[in-house]
N, C-alpha and C positions, 0 to 999 in steps of 0.2 A: 719290357719298360731298362733302359738303362740308366736314367737318369739316376746320378748317387742320391742326391737330395729324397729321392720318393723310397729307394731302400734303406737309406738311414731314418727316415719318418715310420720303415717299418717295423725296422730294429727294434727301435724305442716304441713304441706302440705293441709289439708281439710281446713284447719281454712284461711290459705293465701287463698287459691283458692277462699272458700265462699264469703271472703272480699273482693278481686280482681271483682267477679263479680258482688256483690253487687255495689261498686262502680262503675262499669261499665254501671252502669244503670242511671248515673249521665251524661253520655256522649251526649252530645248538647243540656242537661238543665242546666248545671253550671249557676248561678246567673252571672256571667261574663264570657267573653272568656278566659283570663289567668286563673283565677281557675277552669273553666273545662278542659281548659287541665294539669292542676296541677292534679288535682284529677285523673282524665284518665292515667297520667303516674302513680301515685303510684299504680292504678288496674295493669297495664303492670306491676309494680315492683313486686306484691302480686303472682300474675299469674309466672311469672320467679320464685319469690323463692318457687311454689308452684313443679313446671317442675323439678327443680331440685333436690326434696326430692320424688318426685313420681319414679324419676330415678333409684332414690337409694332403695329405697321400691321395688320395681321391680326387682331389683339386686339382693335382700335379699330373696325376694318368689321365681324368678326363673319360669321354664317352658314357658309361652306363654303372663308371664303378662310384660306390658309397662307402661308408664306414660300416656296414652290414657286410658287402659282398666281400668285403677287403678280412673282415673279421670272422666270415661265417665260410667262405663259398672257395678257400685257397686248401692244398693239399698241403700234408708233410712237410713238403719239404721245398716247399714255398717261404715256408715259417724265417725269421731270422733272429728270435728269439735268443736268448743267451741261456747255457743248456742247466745255470745254478736255478732259474726259474719251474724250470718242468720237474723237478725231482721230487718225489714222495712227500708229504709233509713229514713221515715221522711222527716223532712224538712230539710234545708242546715244544720244548726246549728248541728242537733241531728246528723246527718251523719260526721261533723266533731269531735263533740266529741266522736260518736265511736272508730275513726280514732285515735283518740289521745290516749282512752283509751287502746288500743289495739297495737299500736304500742310504746308504753310507756312498755308495757309489753314486748312485744318482743327485744326491745331494751337491757333490764335488764336480759332477759333471755338466747340473745345470746349473750352476753357479757360474761356469763359464758359457754356458749357451745363452744367458740371458744378454751375452754383448755378443752375438750372433750379428753376421750382417746379415741373416736371412732374418726379418722381422715377424714373420709368422712365429717360426720356432722360437726368437728368443719373446716372445710372448706366452709361448705356452709353457716354455720354463719357469718364465716368472711365475706364471699361476701353479705350476705343480710344485715348485721349491718350496713355496707358504705349507702346502701338504707333507711333504716329502722333510721337512725341518721335524716336524711332530712324530714324523715316521722312527725318525733316527733316534728320539730320544725314546719313544716308548720300548723300541725293540732292545735299545742297550742298557735302556733299565732292568728287564727282562734278563739279558745274561749277563748282570751285575748281582740280578738277584738270587738267580741258579746256580750258575759260574761259583759264588761265596755262600752258598744254601748249605744242602746237607749232603754226605755224602754220597747221597745215591743221586742228587741232583747234579752235583760237580760231576759225578763220573759220566752222569747223562750226558752234558756237555761237552766234557773233550771227546767224547765219541761223536758228537754233531760236529764237534770243529774238525776232526781227520776224516768226516766223513763227506764234507763240502770243502772242505779247503783248497782241491783239486780243480774244483770248478769257478774258482773264482780268479783266475790268472784269466781268462777267456775276459774278462771283463776291459783288460786294458791292451790286447790285444789289436788291431787296426784291422777291420775287413776292408775288401779293396772299395766300399762305398764309402768307408770311414775315411779314406785318405785326403780330401779336400778340408775333412775337417769342421768345415762352418764353425772354427771361431774357437775347436777344442783340442787342449794339448793333452791327449793321454797321455802322456806321461808326468804330466804335473798331476791331474787328477790321481794316477796310481801312486804318487808318491804322499799327495794328502790321507788316499785310502788306510794305506798302512798305518801310518802314524796316527790315524782314529782310529783304526783296528786294534792297535797294538795297546795304545791307551787301555782303551776299554777292556781289552781281556788279560791286560796284568790288573785293573782295577777288580776283574772277577776272577781271578786267582788260575788264570787260564793261561796256561803255554801255547804261543803260536806253533801252528803246525811246523815242521820240520820238509814237510814233503816238497820236493823242486819240480814233478814234472805234474801239467798240467790238461785238463782234458779243455778240447776244441773243438770247433763244428759248427755249433747253433747260428754262428751269424750267418756262417756260409748254407744255410739249411740242411745240415747231416746234425740229427736229433738222437737223443737217448730213446728207449723205447719205450718212453714211457708219454712224450707228447702226442704217439698216435691214440693212446686210450683216449687222454684228454680230449681231444678234437674229437673221437666218437661221439664222447659224450656232450660237448658245447656244442659243436654241430649239428647234434640229430635231429631238432627240429625244423632247420632249415633244408637241411638235405631230404629232409619227409615229405616237407610242405615245402616248395618250392616258392619264394616272395611271403610266405606269411606275415601278417602283420596284426599286431594285438587292435 
C-alpha cells in the first residue's frame, strides 16, 4: 500500500509499540518499586498510543487488517520505527535518557499534529499529548537527578549520551511518506527539541555530544539487529497460534 498516511501512522505506531515493549522489560526489575510502576505505566501509555494508531492504519488499509495483524504479523523490514527505540535498555540511566529524547520529540511533534488537517490524527495526538507531557517531566527529572548526582551516576549518564546521541538525528529526517507533512514542520520540531534537550542536559551538568554523524534507516525498514529479537519474543504467541484470542 502506497498511501503516505498509512505509512506515517505505522511509523508513529511502531515507534510507540517498540519503546513500550522495551520499557516493559523493566517490569519487576526497576531500582525502586515506585519507579518500576512509573515506567510500566509509561509503557502502557505508549502501547495505548500504538493501538489507536494501528486501528486508524487498519481502517485505511481495509480488508482483514486489524491492530493485531499490523502489530504481530508483519516482518522486520515492514516496521518503520525509529532506531532509537529498539536499542537495548542498558542501565537505568540509559533507559530514562532514551525516554527523555523520544518523549521530547513526541511532545513537540504532537503539539503540531493536533492542528493537522487529518481529524483522526489530530484527535490521537491531542489524547497522547496529555500522557507525553508527563513522560517528558518524569524522564527529565531522572536525567537531572543522575547527571548531577554521584560521580558514578554522572559517568554512566555521560556514556548514555554518547551511546544514544547518534540515533536521535533520524527523528528529524523526513521519510518519503512524511513529505506531505500532515501539518508538521520537522525543522521546527528539531529546533524545539534541541533547545529543550540542551537545557535539561545543562541542568544535569552533562555536555551535549559532539557526534555529527547520525544513524538512519529505521523509518524505511532498515533496522539494527536488535529489532529481530524483539519481534521474535513479541510475536511468538500469534506466530505459533494464529488468530489466538484471550
